[in-house]
C-alpha positions in Angstrom: 107.2 109.9 116.0 104.5 110.6 118.5 102.8 107.7 120.2 99.3 107.2 118.9 96.5 105.1 120.3 95.3 103.7 117.0 92.1 102.0 118.0 90.8 105.1 119.8 92.0 107.5 117.1 90.8 105.5 114.2 87.3 105.2 115.7 87.3 108.9 116.4 86.9 109.4 112.7 83.7 107.5 112.8 82.4 109.1 116.0 83.2 112.7 115.0 80.1 114.9 115.2 80.7 116.3 111.7 82.8 115.8 108.5 85.3 118.6 109.4 86.0 116.9 112.8 86.3 113.5 111.0 88.9 115.1 108.6 90.9 116.5 111.5 90.9 113.2 113.3 91.9 111.4 110.0 94.8 113.8 109.3 95.9 113.7 112.9 96.1 109.9 112.8 98.3 109.9 109.7 100.1 113.2 109.2 103.1 111.7 107.5 104.6 108.5 106.1 106.0 107.4 109.5 102.5 107.5 111.0 101.1 105.6 108.1 103.8 102.9 108.5 103.0 102.7 112.2 99.3 102.2 111.5 100.1 99.5 109.0 102.1 97.7 111.7 99.3 98.1 114.1 96.7 96.8 111.6 98.9 93.8 110.9 98.9 93.1 114.7 95.1 93.4 114.8 94.7 91.0 111.9 96.0 88.3 114.2 93.2 88.7 116.6 89.8 87.4 115.5 87.8 90.0 117.5 89.7 92.9 115.9 88.5 92.4 112.3 86.5 95.7 112.3 89.6 97.7 113.5 91.8 96.0 111.0 89.5 96.8 108.1 89.2 100.4 109.2 92.9 100.8 109.7 93.9 99.3 106.3 91.2 101.3 104.5 92.5 104.6 106.1 96.1 103.7 105.2 95.1 103.1 101.5 93.2 106.4 101.4 95.9 108.4 102.9 98.6 107.0 100.7 96.5 108.0 97.7 96.1 111.5 99.0 99.8 112.0 99.4 100.1 111.7 95.6 97.5 114.5 95.0 97.8 118.2 95.2 96.1 119.7 98.3 92.8 121.0 96.7 92.3 117.6 95.0 93.2 115.7 98.2 90.8 117.8 100.3 87.9 117.2 97.9 88.7 113.5 97.8 89.1 113.2 101.6 85.7 114.9 102.3 83.9 112.6 99.8 85.7 109.5 101.0 85.2 110.2 104.7 81.5 110.9 104.2 81.0 107.6 102.4 83.1 105.7 104.9 81.2 107.1 107.9 77.9 106.1 106.2 79.1 102.6 105.6 80.3 102.0 109.1 77.2 103.6 110.6 75.0 101.2 108.6 77.0 98.1 109.6 
């Protein structure tokens, strides 16, 4: 498994200039089950640090979304992903 800088990569989803870029960052962060598992471990480590609450919340949200997508066929997953990322970016921008 490739080494991933989770805080930087996870926040790249929120900083992306458009939804397509956010989707590429999202899929790049968790392309498979091994990466999802690594992000879960990373998020659990963040949960132990009080100042990392925002990163923890984002990481666990992304893991849940990606696990759902893995159960869908690709057209459905793509539509779900676009809608979810749009909403997630709006929520975090407003916070």
